C-alpha positions in Angstrom: 79.6 68.5 62.4 80.4 72.2 62.8 77.8 74.1 64.8 76.2 77.5 64.0 75.9 78.5 67.5 78.6 79.1 70.2 79.5 77.0 73.2 79.2 78.9 76.6 80.2 77.4 80.0 79.0 79.1 83.1 79.8 78.4 86.6 77.3 79.3 89.5 74.7 78.6 86.9 71.7 77.6 88.8 70.6 81.0 90.4 71.2 84.8 90.5 73.4 86.3 87.8 74.6 82.8 86.6 71.1 81.6 85.7 70.4 85.0 84.1 73.4 84.5 82.0 72.3 81.1 81.0 68.9 82.4 80.0 70.5 85.0 77.8 72.7 82.3 76.1 69.7 79.9 75.6 67.8 82.7 74.0 70.7 83.1 71.5 70.7 79.2 71.2 74.2 78.8 72.5 75.2 75.3 73.5 75.6 75.7 77.3 77.3 73.9 80.1 76.1 75.1 83.5 78.2 74.1 86.5 76.7 74.4 90.0 76.0 72.5 93.1 72.4 72.1 92.1 70.5 71.9 88.8 67.7 74.2 87.8 64.8 72.4 86.1 63.3 75.7 84.6 66.5 76.1 82.7 66.1 72.6 81.1 62.6 73.6 80.2 63.7 76.9 78.6 66.4 75.1 76.7 63.7 72.7 75.1 61.6 75.7 74.2 64.3 77.6 72.6 65.7 74.5 70.8 69.0 75.0 72.5 71.3 72.4 74.1 72.0 72.8 77.9 74.1 70.3 80.0 73.6 70.9 83.8 76.7 69.6 85.7 76.4 69.3 89.4 79.8 70.1 91.0 80.8 71.8 94.3 83.5 74.2 93.2 84.9 74.1 96.8 86.6 71.0 95.0 87.3 72.7 91.8 89.4 69.8 90.2 86.3 67.6 90.3 84.8 69.8 87.7 87.9 70.8 85.8 89.1 67.4 84.7 85.8 66.4 83.2 85.6 69.7 81.5 88.9 69.1 79.9 88.0 65.6 78.9 84.8 66.9 77.3 86.5 69.6 75.6 89.3 67.4 74.2 86.5 65.1 72.8 85.0 67.8 70.6 86.3 68.4 67.0 88.3 71.7 67.0 86.1 73.3 64.5 82.8 72.3 65.9 81.9 75.7 67.5 82.4 79.1 66.0 83.1 80.6 69.4 83.6 79.3 72.9 83.5 81.2 76.4 84.2 80.4 79.8 82.3 82.5 82.3 83.6 82.1 85.8 80.7 83.5 87.8 80.6 81.2 91.0 81.5 83.0 94.3 80.9 82.5 98.0 80.6 85.1 100.6 81.9 83.9 104.0 79.9 85.1 107.1 80.5 88.7 107.5 83.0 88.9 110.4 86.5 90.2 111.0 89.1 87.7 109.9 90.1 87.1 113.4 86.6 85.8 114.1 86.2 83.9 110.8 86.2 80.1 110.8 89.2 78.9 108.7 87.0 76.6 106.6 84.8 79.6 105.6 88.0 81.7 104.5 89.2 78.7 102.5 85.8 78.2 100.8 85.6 81.7 99.8 89.0 81.6 98.3 88.5 78.2 96.6 85.1 78.9 95.0 85.9 82.6 94.2 89.4 82.4 92.9 91.0 78.9 92.9 88.1 77.4 90.9 88.2 80.1 88.4 92.0 79.7 87.8 91.9 75.8 87.7 88.9 75.8 85.2 90.5 78.6 83.1 93.7 76.7 82.9 92.1 73.5 81.7 89.7 75.3 79.5 92.5 77.0 77.7 94.4 73.6 77.5 91.3 71.9 76.2 90.6 74.4 73.4 94.1 75.6 72.5 93.8 74.0 69.0 90.3 75.1 68.3 89.7 77.4 65.3 86.8 79.5 66.8 87.1 82.6 68.9 88.0 81.9 72.5 87.1 84.0 75.4 87.3 83.9 79.3 84.9 86.3 81.2 85.5 86.6 85.0 82.7 88.1 87.0 84.5 90.3 89.4 83.3 93.0 91.6 83.9 96.6 92.7 85.1 95.0 95.9 88.1 93.7 93.9 89.1 97.4 94.0 87.6 98.7 97.2 88.4 97.1 100.6 85.4 96.2 102.9 85.9 95.4 106.6 84.5 91.8 107.5 84.7 90.8 103.9 88.5 90.1 103.5 88.1 86.7 101.8 85.5 87.8 99.3 87.4 91.0 98.5 90.7 89.1 98.1 89.1 86.7 95.7 87.8 89.4 93.4 91.1 91.2 93.5 92.7 88.0 92.6 90.3 87.5 89.7 91.3 90.7 88.4 95.1 90.3 88.6 95.2 86.6 87.4 93.0 87.9 84.4 95.8 90.4 83.5 98.5 87.6 83.8 96.5 85.2 81.6 95.7 87.9 79.0 99.6 88.5 78.6 100.0 84.7 78.2 97.4 84.3 75.6 98.5 87.3 73.5 101.6 85.4 72.7 99.6 82.4 71.2 98.0 81.7 67.8 94.3 82.4 68.4 94.8 83.2 72.1 91.9 83.6 74.2 90.7 87.1 75.1 90.3 87.6 78.8 88.2 90.1 80.7 87.4 90.5 84.4 84.2 92.4 84.7 82.5 94.0 87.5 78.7 93.8 86.8 77.3 96.3 89.4 75.1 95.8 92.5 72.7 92.9 91.8 69.5 91.9 93.8 70.8 88.3 94.7 71.0 86.0 97.7 74.4 87.6 98.6 72.7 91.0 99.0 70.2 89.5 101.5 73.3 88.2 103.4 75.0 91.7 103.3 72.1 93.6 104.5 71.0 91.1 107.3 74.4 90.9 108.8 75.2 92.1 112.4 76.3 95.8 112.0 78.4 95.4 115.0 80.5 92.8 113.1 80.0 94.4 109.6 80.2 98.2 109.5 79.0 98.6 105.9 75.6 96.8 106.7 73.6 100.1 106.8 74.9 101.0 103.4 73.8 97.7 101.9 70.4 98.0 103.6 69.9 101.6 102.1 70.6 100.2 98.6 67.6 97.8 99.0 65.4 100.2 100.7 66.0 102.9 98.0 65.4 100.4 95.1 68.9 100.6 93.9 69.7 97.0 93.4 69.7 95.6 89.8 67.7 92.8 88.6 70.0 89.8 87.5 68.2 89.6 84.0 69.0 93.3 83.4 72.6 92.8 84.5 72.9 89.7 82.3 71.8 91.8 79.4 74.5 94.3 80.1 77.2 91.7 80.5 76.1 90.1 77.3 76.4 93.4 75.5 80.0 93.9 76.8 80.9 90.3 76.1 79.8 90.8 72.4 81.7 94.0 72.0 84.3 93.9 69.1 86.9 95.4 71.5 86.3 92.6 74.2 89.7 92.0 75.9 91.3 95.4 75.1 90.6 96.4 78.7 91.2 93.3 80.8 89.8 94.7 84.1 86.6 96.6 83.3 83.1 97.6 84.8 79.8 97.6 83.0 79.0 100.8 84.6 82.0 102.6 82.9 82.5 103.0 79.1 
């Protein structure tokens, strides 16, 4: 039976901006699939209060195919006209210890690239495959960062993953523009958010991480944004009629 409300898939859904985006979607009564290493009982409780449907899938995106194949199977099992719109939000990321690359453990570099870039690419590919015959509007929203454009010493893997998100978004947008009902794709920088990652940045050793004082000042001066406020801005961007016109975008810029 066709549904009135959209379907939204969010990675990194159990905390920070991901959880805030899930809350925004539940308030709008979207059907939500949240992908994260852990589930969040408060989100289940909210879904019940709002009369929305929430599926919390527990996967570690350090092994992205373990999440991607079940997602494809689930999508292919749905009628193509069931949802009026469907969106994949690639929000998950991993900040490796803040060290020069020469001092970084290879497994931490690999995890940052797998969770922050490879998982987004793998999930996007199978999401597009699984929804290619659907009739509703299709979107991919990649949560990027200003660090995809600006280099940061001791953050090479994270910066590279975000730069990769931006550029793979451009490539996929070109591909989808050639298809009937092609997905619209945006890689969006959300601003500086008060999350666990910010704690990691400001508590790092300044001898190894030269930008540590800058991040400490952001917190001390109250310049970090609350995840719920950022999620509202991201939702407003996502709902814009010109979504996809600028593939690489920033919520702080028109």
